[in-house]
N, C-alpha and C positions, 0 to 999 in steps of 0.2 A: 584606496589604499591596496596593496598588494597582499599576497599571500603570506602567513606567519612564517613559512618556509623559505621566504626570500629575503636577503638583507635590505632590499629597497622598502620594505614594510616599516622597518625601524628608522629609515630616513626622515621620517614625518617629524612634524613638531612632537616634543614630548608630552603635551597635553592631550594630542590625537592619539598617540600610541597608548597612553594610560589608559584612556576611555575603552579603546578598542580590545584591550587586553582581558578588560572584564568577562569572565565565563568561560575564558580559554584555559587550558590545563598545563600546568607546570610539571615536568617529569623528571626525577632523579634516579637512574638506574645504578644500584650498586650490587656486584656479584650477580648479575641477572634479574635480580628483583627490583620490580618497577616500584616506586614510592610516587604518589602523585596528588594533586589536588587541583580543584578549579579556584582560579583566581577571583577573590570577592572585593579586593581592596587594592588600590595603586595611588602613588603620588607622583606627580611630574616636576621634574627640576630642569630647568631650560637655560643653560648659558651663563656666560661670566657676568651679565647684567643683573641676573637672578640672585637677590639679595641671600636666599636660601641654599642656593646650589653650591656643591663643593668646589666649583671652579670661580667661586666669586673672586677670588684672590689671586686667580691665574693657576696655570699648570703646575703640579707638583708631583713628587714620585708616587704618592697616594692616589691622587685623583687622575693620573696619566690615562687610565683607561677609559675616562669620559671622552677623552679626545681622539681614541681609536676609532676603529671600526664599528658602524652601527649592529645591533643585534648582538652583541658580545656582552656576556656577564661582567659585572662590576660588583664584587664581593670585597667589602671593607670591613675593618673591625673598630668598635667603638665602645667607649666608656671602660676599656679593658676586659671587657666580658662578653659581648656580643658580636656575631656577625650579620650584616644586613646584606641583602640581596638585591642587585638593580640590573635593569638590561639597558644598554646604552642606545640613545637615540639620535636622531639627525645626522648630517653627513660627517665623514670624518673632520676633526679638528673644529668642529662645531660642537663645544661640550654640553651634553644634556644626559639625561636618564630618566628612568622611571623605577621607583623603590616599589617593591612588593610588601606589601603591608598584611595581608590577611589570604588564606586560602580555605576551601571547603575540603576535607580529607576524601580522597576517592580510593586510590589503590594502596596496598601496603598498610592497611590500617593497624594491624598488630604491631608493625614496627615503629609506626608514628607513635602509638601508646607508649611503647617502650623508651622510645626517644625522648617523650615527654615525662618520663618519671613520676607515672601515677596520677597526673594532672586529670580534672574532669575533661571529658571531650570538647565542651565548649570553649576550654582554654588552651587546646592543642595548638592552634593556628591562628588565633586572633590577634596577631601583632608580628611586627617584622622580625624581631628577635625570636620569637616562638615558632615562626614557620620554618625558619633556617635549622631550628634544632629538629624539629619535626621531620624535615626533609634531609637531614644528617649533611648540610651545606655549609662549608667554611672556605677559607683561604683558598683550599686546593681547586676550588670550583671557580676561581676568579680567571676571567678572560677565555670562556669557553663560548662557542658559537650557539647560541640559544634558539636560532632558526635552523639549525641541522638536526635533524631527528636521529642523527647517528651518533651526536654527542650525548654523554652520560647525563647531561643537564640541559634539556631543551624545553621549548614551548611548542606544543600541539594543538590542533582547534580542538574546541570543547563545545560550547553552547552559546546561542545569541542572547544577550540580555537586553531587553527592549530599553528605550530611554525611559519609560514610565517607571522603572524599577532602580535607575540609576541615581544616586544621591551625590552631592557634592560639598565641599566645606573647605575652609582654610587648611593647610598642612599643619600637622602636628610637630610639636617640639622644637618648633623654629622662632623662639622669643627673641632670638639674636638678629633676626632679619628685620630690615627697615619696610617700612611702606613703599609701594603697595604690595610688596612680596609677602609680607606677613599675613596679609588678609585674602590674597588672591585664592581663589577657590579652585585649587587644582589637586585636590584630594577627591578621588572618584571611589565609590563604593556601592556594594548591594548588601542589604540587610541579610544577615545569614538565614533568619527565619522565612524568607522571601524564594531562597535558593531551592529547597527540596520540591517546590512546586514547579520550578522551570526544568529539573531533573526528570520530573514525572512526564512533563510535556515531551520532552525529547524522547524518553524510553517508548512512549506511546506512539511517537510517530516512527520511531524504528520499527515497532512490531507491524504497523500498519505497511511500511513498505518492504517487508520481508516477502 
């Protein structure tokens, strides 16, 4: 796979992109202030044949970004109250995407705290709607190039998550989907309690390399 800063990286199958994004950092810069977090949980949605994908009924005004250029954001409104953030995968006109479900807060912690309205830290970013509130992401961030470090919302290299710490499960909240899509294990995640040790290992390596 290519670099996170290249659109070609996102042309891969959605499940491969979803796994590779674990541990990488998503950044939203607002008025010069970076708010960021390490990606802990993702879900892959892959094509019109995927019974859980937004493209399962074909192209619409809402899901049009999924048919667009890989590496761009797809932010949509759901249940009348929540914004959810995805990145488009696969080549253009092959609708697929990866939903960001959880992050580990990094930069701009005080802003995240304020955005989450007094919630306990463990509940700041442990859900797809929670992380968009934490990062102040809404429809205005739809169709941004997440591979471009100059974009106000982008993905940048974080840390490597070894396979031994990666867990999988069926995707959440897709009871409407038929089999095998309802049970396919395209949810990828790292237990938040395992993540601090990875950060510690990274920081130790950085000190050694100084």
